[in-house]
C-alpha positions, 0 to 999 in steps of 0.5 A, a space after each residue: 430421545 429427545 428432540 434435541 438428541 435426535 441427529 436428522 443429518 445434513 451439515 451441521 449448523 454454522 455458529 454467528 462467528 462463521 456465516 457470511 451475512 455481508 455482501 458487497 457490489 464492487 465496478 470492476 473494467 474489463 480488463 480487471 473482471 477478466 484478471 481477477 476470473 483469470 485468478 480465480 480460475 488458475 487458483 481453483 476458487 470461487 471469486 469471492 474465497 479469492 477476495 477473502 483469501 486477499 483480504 486475510 493476505 494481501 498487501 494494501 499500500 496506503 496513500 500519500 497523505 498531502 502533508 507527505 506528498 508536499 514533503 516530497 516536492 520539496 525533497 525533490 526541489 533540493 534534490 534539483 539545489 543539491 545537483 546545482 551544488 555538485 556542478 558548482 563545487 566541480 567549476 570552483 573547488 569544493 571548499 567554496 561550496 561546503 558550506 551550502 552543501 551542509 545546510 542543504 545534507 541536513 534539509 535533506 535529513 529534516 524532510 525524510 525524516 517527517 517523510 518517515 513518522 
């Protein structure tokens, strides 16, 4: 028997793609640590395996960009203007406010489209 045919027993060696060779350090608050520890205990898996599964199947929502935050501020200001127009429409009648109403709605639609991009 040659050496390549001889099986010493034990676990087969892992391929390069299967090996876990990167280690990271994460700092957590005490509350976050015990939350993670409780979730891993209830799931019956290690913390490493839990984090790997979250990476694989988890969902992280990206933060807003400065541009998107600016659009949202503008949208809030326009909502305030729309409320003022509604108040005036109730007091004076809708037909006197209609042109301003259409203008504000067009701007709101424009900003919503910019946010969606």
